[in-house]
C-alpha positions in Angstrom: 133.9 36.2 18.0 131.7 33.6 16.5 131.5 35.1 13.3 133.6 34.9 9.9 136.8 36.5 10.2 136.6 37.3 6.1 133.3 38.7 4.5 132.0 36.3 1.4 131.8 38.1 -1.7 128.5 38.8 -2.0 128.7 40.8 1.2 131.1 42.3 0.2 129.6 43.6 -3.4 126.5 44.4 -1.5 124.5 41.9 -3.9 122.3 39.1 -2.6 123.3 36.5 -4.7 121.3 35.2 -8.0 117.7 33.2 -7.5 117.8 29.9 -8.8 113.9 29.4 -9.3 114.6 26.8 -12.0 115.7 24.3 -10.0 113.8 25.2 -6.8 110.9 24.6 -8.8 112.1 21.5 -10.5 112.8 19.9 -6.8 109.2 21.1 -5.9 107.6 19.1 -8.8 109.9 16.0 -8.0 108.2 13.1 -5.8 111.7 12.5 -3.9 110.8 16.1 -2.1 108.4 16.4 0.6 106.3 19.0 -1.1 106.3 17.1 -4.3 104.7 14.0 -2.4 102.7 16.4 -0.7 101.9 18.3 -4.5 101.0 14.9 -5.9 98.8 13.8 -2.8 96.9 16.9 -2.8 96.6 16.2 -7.0 95.4 13.1 -6.1 93.1 14.0 -4.0 91.5 17.1 -5.5 91.1 14.5 -8.3 88.9 12.4 -6.0 86.7 15.8 -4.4 86.4 16.4 -7.9 85.3 12.9 -9.3 82.7 12.4 -6.0 81.7 15.9 -6.5 80.3 14.9 -9.9 79.2 12.0 -9.2 76.8 12.9 -6.2 75.8 16.1 -8.7 74.9 13.5 -11.6 73.0 11.2 -8.4 71.5 14.4 -7.2 69.8 15.4 -10.4 68.8 12.3 -11.4 66.9 11.7 -7.9 65.7 15.5 -8.4 64.5 14.6 -11.8 63.1 11.4 -10.8 61.4 12.9 -8.1 59.8 15.3 -9.9 58.7 13.0 -12.3 56.5 11.5 -9.6 55.0 14.2 -8.5 54.2 15.4 -12.1 52.7 12.0 -12.8 50.7 12.2 -9.4 49.4 15.6 -10.2 48.6 14.4 -13.7 46.6 11.3 -12.3 44.8 13.0 -9.4 43.7 15.6 -11.3 42.0 13.6 -13.9 40.7 11.6 -11.5 39.0 14.6 -9.9 37.9 15.9 -13.4 34.2 16.4 -13.6 32.5 12.9 -15.3 35.2 10.9 -14.7 33.6 8.8 -12.4 30.0 9.2 -14.4 32.1 7.6 -17.4 33.4 4.9 -15.1 29.9 3.8 -14.8 28.7 4.1 -18.5 28.1 1.6 -20.9 31.6 2.0 -22.9 34.1 3.6 -20.6 36.7 3.8 -23.5 34.7 5.4 -26.0 34.4 8.3 -23.3 37.5 8.3 -21.6 39.9 7.3 -24.3 40.0 11.0 -25.9 40.3 12.7 -22.6 42.7 10.4 -21.4 45.1 11.7 -24.6 44.1 14.9 -24.3 45.6 14.7 -20.9 48.6 12.9 -21.8 49.3 15.4 -24.7 48.4 18.5 -22.9 50.4 17.7 -19.3 53.3 16.3 -21.2 53.9 12.7 -19.8 54.1 9.3 -21.6 50.7 8.2 -20.6 47.4 8.7 -18.8 45.7 4.8 -18.1 42.2 4.5 -16.7 41.4 1.3 -15.0 38.8 -0.8 -13.4 39.7 -1.1 -9.9 41.1 -4.8 -10.8 43.6 -3.4 -13.3 41.7 -3.8 -16.4 42.5 -0.5 -18.9 39.4 1.5 -20.3 42.5 3.6 -22.1 45.9 3.3 -23.0 48.4 5.6 -25.9 48.4 2.0 -27.4 44.8 1.0 -28.1 45.8 -2.5 -28.6 47.2 -2.4 -24.9 43.1 -1.6 -23.8 41.1 -4.5 -22.0 44.4 -5.7 -20.7 45.8 -5.8 -16.8 47.6 -3.0 -15.8 51.2 -3.2 -14.7 52.3 -2.4 -11.4 50.8 -2.2 -7.6 46.9 -1.2 -7.3 46.7 -2.1 -3.5 47.2 1.0 -2.4 44.8 2.6 -4.7 41.6 0.2 -4.4 42.4 1.5 -0.8 41.7 4.9 -1.5 45.3 6.1 -1.1 47.5 7.2 -3.9 50.9 5.8 -4.7 54.0 5.9 -6.8 56.5 3.4 -8.1 59.0 2.8 -10.7 58.0 -0.5 -13.2 59.2 -1.7 -16.6 55.7 -1.4 -18.2 54.9 -1.3 -21.7 56.4 1.4 -22.8 59.4 0.7 -20.6 60.7 1.6 -17.4 58.3 4.7 -16.6 58.0 6.3 -13.5 54.0 6.3 -12.8 51.9 7.1 -10.1 48.1 5.4 -9.3 45.5 7.4 -7.5 41.7 6.2 -6.9 38.5 7.6 -8.7 36.0 8.0 -6.1 32.0 8.7 -6.7 29.9 10.6 -4.4 29.9 8.4 -1.7 33.7 8.3 -1.3 33.3 4.8 -2.8 36.3 3.8 -4.9 34.9 2.9 -8.5 37.9 3.3 -11.1 41.9 3.8 -10.8 43.7 6.6 -12.8 47.8 5.9 -13.3 49.7 8.6 -15.3 53.6 8.4 -15.8 56.7 9.3 -17.6 59.4 7.2 -18.9 62.9 7.2 -17.2 64.8 7.8 -20.5 63.2 11.4 -20.5 64.2 11.9 -17.2 67.6 10.8 -18.2 67.9 13.3 -20.8 67.5 16.6 -18.8 70.4 14.8 -16.9 72.7 14.8 -20.0 71.6 18.4 -20.9 73.3 19.5 -17.9 76.3 17.4 -18.0 79.0 19.8 -20.1 78.2 22.4 -17.2 78.9 19.9 -14.5 82.3 18.7 -16.8 83.2 22.4 -16.8 83.0 23.3 -13.4 84.7 20.2 -12.2 87.6 21.0 -14.6 87.7 24.5 -13.7 87.5 23.4 -10.1 90.6 21.1 -10.7 92.1 23.6 -12.1 92.2 26.3 -9.0 93.1 23.1 -6.9 96.3 22.4 -8.8 97.6 26.2 -8.4 96.5 26.0 -4.6 98.4 23.1 -4.5 101.7 24.6 -6.2 101.4 27.5 -4.0 101.3 25.4 -0.8 104.3 23.1 -1.9 106.2 26.0 -2.1 105.3 27.6 0.7 105.5 24.4 3.2 109.3 24.0 1.2 110.5 27.1 2.5 108.8 26.6 6.1 110.3 22.7 6.5 113.6 24.3 6.1 115.4 22.0 4.4 114.5 19.4 6.5 114.7 15.4 5.7 111.2 13.5 4.9 112.3 11.1 7.3 112.1 13.8 10.5 109.2 15.6 9.1 107.6 11.9 8.9 108.3 12.0 12.8 107.6 15.2 13.4 104.1 14.9 11.8 103.3 11.4 13.2 103.9 13.1 16.6 101.7 16.2 16.1 99.0 14.0 14.2 98.9 12.0 17.1 98.7 14.8 19.8 95.8 16.4 17.9 94.3 14.0 16.2 94.1 10.8 17.5 93.1 11.8 21.3 89.6 12.5 21.6 90.0 15.9 23.4 89.9 19.0 21.6 93.2 21.2 21.8 93.6 24.7 21.4 96.7 26.8 21.3 96.1 30.3 22.3 98.8 33.3 22.3 100.0 35.9 24.7 97.6 38.0 23.1 94.8 35.9 22.9 94.6 35.3 19.6 93.9 31.4 18.5 96.7 29.7 17.2 95.8 25.9 16.6 93.2 24.1 17.0 92.6 20.4 16.7 89.4 18.5 14.9 88.1 17.8 17.9 87.7 21.4 19.3 86.9 22.7 15.9 84.0 20.2 16.4 82.9 20.7 19.9 83.2 24.5 19.6 81.7 24.3 16.0 84.6 26.9 14.9 85.0 28.8 11.6 87.0 27.9 9.1 89.3 30.8 9.7 89.1 30.6 13.2 92.8 30.4 13.6 94.8 33.3 13.5 91.7 35.6 15.4 91.1 36.7 19.0 89.3 33.5 20.7 86.9 36.6 21.7 85.6 37.2 18.4 84.9 33.1 17.3 81.4 33.5 18.9 82.0 31.0 22.1 80.0 31.4 24.9 81.2 33.9 27.2 82.4 31.6 30.1 84.8 29.5 28.0 86.1 32.9 25.7 86.3 34.4 29.1 88.9 31.5 30.2 90.9 31.6 26.7 91.4 34.8 26.7 92.5 35.2 29.9 94.7 32.6 30.6 93.0 31.7 33.8 94.3 28.6 34.8 91.5 25.8 35.0 91.1 21.9 36.1 88.6 19.6 34.9 86.2 22.9 35.0 82.8 22.0 33.6 81.9 24.8 31.0 78.7 25.0 28.5 79.5 25.9 25.0 76.6 25.7 23.1 74.2 22.4 23.8 77.5 21.2 25.1 79.3 20.4 28.8 82.9 21.0 28.1 85.2 19.4 30.9 88.1 22.5 30.5 91.7 22.3 31.4 93.7 25.5 30.9 97.4 25.8 31.3 100.0 28.3 30.6 102.7 27.6 27.3 105.9 30.4 29.7 106.7 28.3 32.4 109.4 26.5 30.7 110.6 28.8 28.4 108.1 28.5 25.8 106.5 31.3 24.0 103.8 33.0 26.2 100.0 31.7 25.6 98.3 29.0 27.1 97.4 25.1 25.8 93.8 24.5 26.6 92.3 21.0 26.2 88.3 19.9 25.9 86.8 16.8 26.3 83.1 16.7 25.7 81.0 15.9 29.3 77.7 15.8 27.5 77.1 12.2 27.3 78.4 12.1 31.2 75.9 15.0 31.6 73.0 13.0 30.2 74.1 9.6 32.2 74.3 11.5 35.2 70.7 13.6 34.1 69.5 9.5 34.0 70.6 8.8 37.0 69.5 11.7 38.8 65.8 10.7 37.5 66.4 7.1 38.2 67.3 9.0 42.3 64.3 10.5 42.2 62.1 7.8 41.7 63.8 5.9 44.1 63.4 9.0 46.6 59.9 8.9 45.8 59.3 4.9 45.9 61.1 5.1 49.4 59.3 7.9 50.8 56.2 6.5 50.2 56.7 3.3 51.5 57.9 5.2 55.0 54.6 7.7 54.4 52.0 6.0 52.8 50.6 3.3 55.6 51.6 5.3 58.6 48.2 4.5 60.0 45.4 1.5 60.0 42.7 4.6 58.7 41.0 3.8 55.1 41.1 7.5 54.5 44.3 8.5 55.4 46.3 6.0 53.6 44.6 7.5 50.5 45.5 10.8 51.3 48.9 10.0 51.9 49.6 8.2 48.5 48.0 11.2 46.6 49.7 14.0 49.0 53.2 12.0 48.3 52.9 11.6 44.3 51.2 15.1 44.0 53.7 17.7 42.8 55.9 14.5 41.9 54.8 11.7 39.9 51.8 13.8 38.8 50.3 17.2 39.0 46.9 16.1 40.6 46.4 12.9 42.3 42.9 11.5 43.0 42.1 8.5 45.1 38.6 6.4 44.3 38.0 3.8 46.7 34.8 0.8 46.9 32.5 2.4 49.5 32.4 -1.4 51.0 36.1 -0.8 51.7 36.0 2.4 53.2 33.6 0.7 55.2 36.3 -2.1 56.4 33.8 -4.5 54.3 35.3 -7.3 51.8 35.5 -5.6 48.0 33.2 -6.9 45.5 34.9 -10.3 43.7 33.8 -8.9 40.6 34.3 -5.2 41.0 32.6 -2.5 41.2 32.4 0.6 39.1 31.0 2.9 41.7 33.2 4.4 43.8 33.3 7.0 46.7 36.4 9.7 45.9 38.6 9.6 49.3 41.2 11.8 48.3 42.7 14.9 46.5 45.6 16.1 46.0 47.4 18.3 43.7 49.3 21.9 42.9 46.9 23.6 43.0 43.0 23.8 44.7 41.2 25.2 41.7 41.0 22.1 39.4 37.9 20.9 38.0 38.1 17.1 39.0 35.4 15.9 41.2 35.9 16.5 45.1 36.5 14.5 48.1 33.1 12.5 48.9 32.1 12.7 45.3 30.1 9.2 44.6 31.6 8.5 40.8 29.8 5.9 38.4 32.8 5.3 36.3 30.7 4.3 32.7 31.9 1.3 30.6 34.3 3.5 28.1 36.4 5.0 30.9 39.8 4.7 31.4 39.2 3.7 35.2 36.3 1.1 34.4 38.7 -1.0 31.6 41.4 -0.9 33.9 39.6 -2.1 37.0 37.8 -4.9 34.5 41.5 -5.7 33.5 43.2 -5.5 36.6 45.9 -3.4 34.5 47.0 -0.1 34.9 46.3 2.2 31.8 48.0 4.9 30.3 46.7 7.6 28.5 49.3 10.1 27.0 46.8 12.6 25.5 43.1 13.2 27.1 42.1 15.2 24.5 42.2 12.2 21.9 40.7 9.8 23.7 36.8 10.2 23.6 36.2 7.4 25.4 36.5 9.2 29.1 34.4 12.1 28.0 31.3 9.9 28.1 31.4 10.1 32.6 30.9 13.9 32.4 31.0 15.7 29.0 31.0 19.2 30.5 33.5 18.3 33.7 35.6 16.6 30.6 35.6 20.2 28.9 36.3 21.8 31.6 39.2 19.5 32.9 41.1 19.4 29.3 40.6 23.6 29.2 42.0 23.6 32.6 45.1 22.0 30.9 45.2 18.6 32.3 46.3 16.4 29.0 47.3 13.0 30.4 46.4 10.3 32.7 47.6 7.3 34.3 44.7 5.4 36.0 46.1 1.9 38.3 43.6 -0.1 40.0 44.1 -0.4 43.6 44.5 -4.6 43.8 45.4 -6.4 46.9 44.6 -10.1 47.7 43.0 -11.2 44.8 40.3 -8.0 44.7 40.1 -4.6 43.2 39.7 -2.1 46.1 39.6 1.1 44.1 41.6 3.2 41.5 44.6 5.7 41.7 44.8 8.0 39.1 47.4 10.5 38.4 46.7 13.8 36.1 49.6 16.3 34.9 48.4 19.4 33.6 50.1 22.1 31.5 53.7 22.5 31.9 54.6 19.2 32.6 55.0 16.7 29.7 52.9 13.7 28.5 53.4 10.0 31.1 55.4 7.8 29.5 56.2 4.1 30.0 58.2 4.8 32.6 55.8 6.5 34.7 53.2 4.2 34.0 55.7 1.2 36.0 56.5 3.5 38.6 53.1 4.5 39.1 52.0 1.0 39.5 55.1 0.4 42.0 53.4 2.7 44.3 50.1 1.8 44.1 51.1 -1.6 44.6 52.7 -0.4 48.1 49.5 1.8 48.8 46.9 -0.8 48.2 48.5 -3.8 50.5 49.0 -0.6 53.1 44.9 0.1 51.8 43.9 -3.4 52.7 45.6 -3.7 55.7 43.7 -0.2 56.7 40.4 -2.0 55.7 41.0 -5.1 57.6 41.5 -3.4 60.6 38.4 -1.2 60.2 36.5 -4.4 60.1 39.0 -5.8 63.1 38.6 -2.9 64.6 34.7 -2.4 64.5 34.3 -5.8 65.9 36.6 -5.4 68.9 34.3 -2.1 69.1 31.1 -4.5 69.2 32.7 -7.0 71.5 33.8 -3.9 73.9 30.8 -2.1 74.0 28.6 -5.6 74.8 31.1 -6.3 77.1 31.3 -3.0 79.0 28.2 -2.3 81.5 25.4 -0.4 79.5 24.5 1.6 82.4 24.7 2.0 86.1 23.2 -0.3 88.5 20.6 1.2 91.1 22.0 1.9 94.4 22.0 5.1 97.0 25.6 4.9 98.4 27.4 6.7 95.4 26.6 8.8 93.0 28.4 8.3 90.0 29.5 9.4 86.5 31.5 8.3 84.3 34.1 8.3 80.8 35.1 5.7 78.1 36.9 6.4 75.7 38.2 4.6 72.9 41.9 5.2 71.6 42.8 6.3 68.2 45.3 3.1 67.6 42.7 0.4 68.4 40.3 -1.2 70.6 42.1 -1.8 74.5 40.9 -3.9 76.9 40.2 -0.9 79.7 36.7 -1.5 82.1 35.0 0.0 84.7 32.1 -1.7 86.9 29.8 -0.5 89.7 28.5 -3.3 92.1 26.0 -3.7 94.8 27.4 -4.9 97.4 25.2 -6.3 100.6 24.9 -3.9 103.4 24.4 -1.3 101.2 27.8 -1.3 100.4 29.4 -1.0 96.4 31.9 -2.1 95.3 33.6 0.1 92.6 36.4 -1.5 89.9 38.5 -0.1 87.0 40.8 -2.6 85.1 43.3 -2.8 82.2 43.9 -6.0 80.1 47.5 -5.6 78.3 47.7 -5.1 74.7 44.9 -4.0 72.1 42.1 -5.7 69.5 39.8 -8.9 70.1 42.2 -10.5 72.4 42.5 -7.4 74.6 38.7 -7.5 74.6 37.7 -11.0 75.0 40.5 -11.2 78.0 38.7 -8.2 79.4 35.5 -9.8 79.5 36.3 -12.7 81.0 38.1 -10.4 84.1 35.2 -8.3 84.5 32.8 -11.9 84.5 35.2 -13.1 87.1 35.0 -10.3 89.1 31.0 -10.1 89.3 31.4 -13.8 90.4 33.9 -13.3 93.1 31.7 -10.0 94.1 28.6 -12.0 94.6 30.7 -14.0 97.2 31.4 -10.7 98.8 35.2 -11.2 99.0 37.7 -8.9 100.6 39.6 -6.7 97.9 42.9 -8.4 98.4 41.2 -11.8 98.1 39.3 -11.1 94.9 42.4 -9.8 93.4 44.3 -12.7 94.4 41.8 -15.1 92.9 42.2 -13.0 89.4 45.8 -13.1 89.6 45.0 -17.0 89.5 42.5 -16.7 86.5 45.4 -14.6 84.6 47.8 -17.4 84.9 45.1 -19.6 84.2 44.7 -17.9 81.1 48.4 -17.4 80.3 48.9 -20.8 80.4 46.0 -22.4 78.5 47.2 -19.8 75.5 50.8 -20.9 76.1 49.3 -24.7 75.3 47.4 -23.8 72.4 50.3 -21.5 70.3 52.8 -23.5 71.8 54.8 -19.4 72.3 55.3 -18.1 75.9 52.3 -15.3 76.3 52.1 -13.0 79.1 48.2 -11.4 79.1 49.3 -9.3 82.3 46.7 -6.6 83.6 46.1 -4.0 86.2 42.9 -3.9 88.4 41.9 -1.8 91.0 39.1 -2.8 93.6 37.8 -1.1 96.2 34.4 -1.1 98.4 32.5 1.7 99.9 30.8 1.4 103.1 27.7 4.0 103.2 27.0 3.3 106.7 30.6 3.6 107.9 31.9 5.9 105.4 34.7 3.8 105.2 36.5 2.7 101.8 38.7 -0.8 102.1 40.5 -1.3 98.8 43.6 -2.8 96.8 45.3 -2.7 93.9 47.6 -4.9 91.0 49.9 -2.9 89.2 46.9 -0.1 89.0 47.3 3.4 89.3 46.1 4.8 92.8 42.7 6.7 93.3 42.6 10.5 93.8 39.9 11.5 96.4 38.9 15.0 96.7 37.5 16.7 100.2 34.2 18.1 100.6 36.4 21.1 101.0 37.8 20.6 97.6 41.3 19.2 99.2 43.1 16.7 97.1 44.8 13.5 98.8 46.3 10.1 96.7 45.5 7.3 99.0 48.5 5.1 100.0 47.6 1.9 98.8 50.2 -0.6 98.1 50.8 -1.3 94.2 51.0 -4.9 94.1 51.8 -6.5 90.6 49.8 -6.9 87.5 47.7 -9.9 87.7 49.2 -13.0 86.0 53.1 -11.8 86.8 53.4 -13.5 90.0 51.4 -15.4 92.8 52.5 -13.4 95.6 49.5 -11.9 98.3 48.0 -8.5 97.9 47.2 -5.9 100.2 44.4 -3.6 101.4 44.0 0.2 102.2 41.5 1.1 104.5 40.8 4.9 105.2 37.4 7.1 105.7 35.6 8.9 103.4 33.6 12.2 104.6 30.4 12.4 103.0 30.2 14.3 99.8 33.9 13.3 98.7 34.6 12.5 95.3 36.3 9.2 94.9 38.1 9.5 91.3 39.2 5.9 89.8 40.8 6.0 86.4 43.0 4.1 84.0 46.7 5.2 83.0 45.5 6.1 79.9 44.2 9.1 81.4 47.4 10.6 82.9 50.2 9.2 80.3 48.9 10.6 77.7 51.4 12.0 74.9 54.3 10.8 76.8 53.9 12.2 79.7 55.3 10.4 82.6 53.1 8.5 85.2 53.8 10.9 88.2 53.9 14.7 86.2 50.3 12.9 84.9 49.0 12.0 88.2 50.8 15.6 89.5 48.4 17.3 86.6 45.3 15.0 87.3 45.5 15.9 91.2 45.8 20.4 90.4 42.2 19.7 87.8 41.1 18.3 90.7 42.1 20.1 93.4 39.0 22.8 93.9 35.7 23.8 94.9 32.8 21.6 94.6 31.5 20.1 91.3 29.4 17.2 90.0 30.8 14.1 89.2 29.6 14.8 85.6 31.1 18.3 85.0 34.5 16.8 87.0 34.7 13.7 84.5 34.5 16.6 81.7 36.8 19.1 83.1 39.2 16.4 83.9 38.9 15.1 80.0 38.6 18.5 78.6 42.2 19.2 80.5 44.1 15.9 80.2 43.2 14.7 76.9 42.7 15.8 73.1 40.2 14.7 70.5 41.9 11.0 70.0 43.8 9.7 73.1 46.6 7.0 72.4 44.9 4.6 75.1 41.5 3.4 76.0 40.6 5.8 79.1 37.7 4.5 81.7 36.9 6.8 84.4 35.0 6.5 87.2 34.0 9.6 89.8 31.8 8.7 92.3 30.6 11.3 95.3 30.0 9.5 98.2 26.7 9.4 100.1 26.3 7.8 103.4 23.5 6.2 105.1 21.9 8.6 108.1 21.8 7.3 111.9 18.5 7.4 112.2 18.4 4.9 109.6 21.0 2.2 111.7 19.5 0.5 114.8 22.2 -2.0 116.7 21.7 -4.4 119.2 24.3 -6.1 121.5 22.8 -10.3 121.9 23.8 -12.3 124.6 24.2 -15.6 124.0 21.4 -16.8 125.5 18.0 -18.1 123.7 15.8 -15.9 125.9 17.1 -13.1 124.9 15.5 -13.7 121.5 12.1 -12.5 122.3 13.9 -9.0 123.6 15.9 -8.4 120.0 12.1 -9.6 118.4 10.1 -6.6 120.7 13.1 -3.8 120.0 12.9 -4.7 116.2 9.0 -4.5 116.0 9.1 -1.1 117.6 11.8 0.3 115.6 10.0 -0.6 112.6 7.0 1.3 114.0 9.3 3.6 113.9 10.2 4.1 110.6 6.8 3.3 109.5 7.5 -0.2 108.0 5.7 -2.2 110.5 4.5 -4.3 108.2 7.0 -6.0 107.5 7.8 -6.3 111.4 6.5 -10.0 111.2 8.6 -11.6 108.3 11.5 -9.4 110.0 11.5 -10.9 113.6 11.5 -14.2 111.5 14.4 -14.2 109.9 15.8 -12.6 112.9 14.8 -15.2 115.3 16.2 -18.0 112.9 19.3 -16.3 112.2 19.8 -15.2 116.5 19.0 -18.9 117.3 21.4 -20.3 114.9 24.2 -17.6 116.3 23.3 -18.8 119.9 23.7 -22.4 119.2 27.2 -22.8 116.9 28.8 -20.0 118.4 30.0 -19.1 122.1 30.8 -15.5 121.6 29.2 -12.4 121.4 26.2 -11.7 119.0 25.5 -8.4 117.5 22.3 -7.8 114.9 21.8 -4.5 112.8 19.2 -3.2 110.7 19.2 -1.1 107.8 16.4 1.3 106.5 18.0 1.8 103.3 16.3 1.3 99.7 15.4 -1.7 100.9 15.4 -3.4 105.0 18.9 -4.6 105.6 19.3 -7.1 108.5 22.8 -8.5 110.0 23.7 -10.7 112.4 27.2 -10.7 113.1 29.2 -13.7 115.4 32.7 -14.8 116.3 32.0 -17.8 113.8 33.9 -18.2 110.7 31.5 -21.2 109.6 28.9 -20.4 107.4 25.2 -22.4 107.7 24.0 -23.9 104.2 21.1 -23.9 102.8 19.4 -27.6 102.4 16.3 -29.6 102.1 14.9 -31.4 105.7 13.8 -34.5 105.7 10.6 -35.1 106.9 12.1 -36.8 110.4 14.6 -34.1 110.7 14.2 -32.1 113.7 16.3 -29.0 112.4 17.5 -27.4 108.7 14.2 -25.6 108.3 15.3 -22.5 109.3 17.3 -21.4 106.9 15.1 -22.4 104.1 12.5 -20.2 105.6 14.9 -17.1 105.4 15.3 -18.1 102.0 11.9 -18.2 101.1 10.9 -14.5 103.1 14.1 -12.6 101.9 14.6 -11.1 98.8 18.3 -12.2 99.1 20.9 -13.3 101.9 24.0 -14.5 102.2 27.5 -14.6 104.7 30.0 -12.3 104.6 33.5 -12.8 106.4 35.4 -9.9 108.5 38.4 -10.4 110.7 36.4 -11.3 113.7 34.0 -13.9 112.3 31.0 -13.6 110.1 28.0 -11.7 109.1 24.6 -13.2 108.2 22.6 -10.7 105.9 19.2 -10.9 104.5 17.5 -8.1 102.3 13.5 -7.5 102.1 11.9 -5.3 99.7 9.8 -2.8 100.9 6.6 -2.1 99.6 7.0 1.8 98.9 10.2 4.2 99.1 11.5 5.9 101.9 9.7 9.2 102.9 13.3 11.5 103.1 15.2 10.2 99.6 18.5 11.2 100.1 20.5 13.6 97.3 
């Protein structure tokens, strides 16, 4: 079925049909057949290749001969110029007579066409043709006059020549003459003509071999085309060419046995395949192991990046037998090297942007000049450079303005690197840069400087030759130095060093370093300005704070004042002696930091002193302070045009050693802590009140008994909210620290600070520890006086006896006079009870209390006035006097200095 029912004659007889080689041979050479066309095309290509090859050989031979001629001319000229006696002959009276024979002998011996000796202006001393002697040399003698040899091809006196011109120098190296030697180009061509027969014979042999090969290839092609007409073959070829050659991807076809069946040009280029690659196993083509494994195993891949030599290829591999095709795989290769290069550049740019970002975040985190310099060194060391050093003008470290003209002497404030055993100057070293160093030049020019090779830059060695040699020996080879410029001044220089293992710095690195240093310079200048303002604020604050404790006997006081690491705050404290042996304790805190806070603190402290001189109760004093802060706020709002809340907290406490009681009020301030003599800790319930300047509401007072020997602890909030602690938690921790056996105020202060604070508190801290004392009962005398003038004499007598008992009888007359006047005024102007109290403390205190709230006023009495002189006498005899108000009336008090201290001083 499907076959002929009758066999042909050829099969019946068992013989094959006769071969007709003649017609097939003729058809092979026919231009109408594909084989014939390809044969003619190959023939034409072979002819062109042979012709091009011969032309290239001729050109190459001519070029080689001409190069040989140049080398020979240059060698002859240099040998003659350096020959003994040539330089001396040029200085003789007749150089031609000496040099002409020698030049001709050298020309004949070296087989050149001429050897010419001339003056430096080109006038010939020698020439193969004597009539040319004395004339100008034809050619370029400029390089030789400058001390350099040169070769050229010129049209000279003997035709077109290849010549060399070299200088003749004397012992001092000065050019005293010139020597030229050369050959005619016609001699160069003669050697080429001798080689032409060989070249032509080789070309003919190649042509014959190519013709034979083309004929064999044509016959094989005809058998393989299987009789297809040219149009179909053309279409198949076009499709094949479009797929394999027009695309920019390499194509490989691999058989099921792992042999390479086809590779297009792009694949050959990408993989550098040998010419006989097709048909060989892919494992024997010298491919890298990953790529050879993919091709040999037929593993399917999609855009898998595989290294092949120095290229990165994106490989796609697919089997060919999915739809009934032959077993094997087809692989496409795409060169991803450029993409990788671009990716690498993008990665470099990303790395640099990351460095700039990190520097923006990490440099300038503090307002400390040294720390800012250290941050710049730390963020760049190991990334931009192997080592980074920062040198700053000493004035900048102190917060002062940098010199306008720049300074060469600087202090090294920061060093960072990948190793610690470097030979660079250490931190705190004072460096005076000499003018030849890159640092001095960049300071003077105010621009960055790149030194790619330190070993080739001798100027920087003058700074310290021995250290410079150690740096080079250590492996440091490249430097970038950038001035730290800010607001028109040069603060210092930043130096970036690279050592062995890192490439030299380039212009891109210089630009990056400039950007980094520009940011760091602004941060440094901000730190410098802050340092200056901080120093001014500290000076102002210290001048406004108490410089010592006043003399008083009611309290044994110790205090501590710690500055915040972030700036000067507005915390303050005071110990103010009051009449009647009482003492006022004050702590306060102004919102904010800086000069404004310190100045406001000074104003409030002065106001507290003034108000306390009026002997106001704590709540009234705080009300006056509240009004003052509101007034300050209004004044600043008027000046600046913006709403500004100054705000402050304050605690004002008055301790009375006579009654051992404490009355206090607070405006938004943390409460006091009282440590009783037995070690028990008590936090009095004192109404908090609002901060000063926030509202005009009244403040409340609290009064409680404080046994003698108790410790009253007052503080600002910086003590208990350090480190982000909650205020309640901080207060609990403070009470825990205070609880326990009795300690001196000094010991208590130190223990509290050690337990609650670190080396650098976040906020200013004011701490007062006051241990209470009391006035002994025997040093206090009190009398109730009836509202009767006759009772004054009785009081005077009692006072005189009491003073005698206290051994201060010499003060009796003055005291009786003062009390008589005060008691008489009380009897005259009040109707209620009168009480007289004497207190012997550091001085003698007299108090007269009545139920009236009207205070007497001191005035000068006229000559005709009957009264008005009593208070004048009191003021003259008493050291101080005044009036304070109480809930039941007023108290007029006086103080008298005693001639000697009491016999029994209290602890």
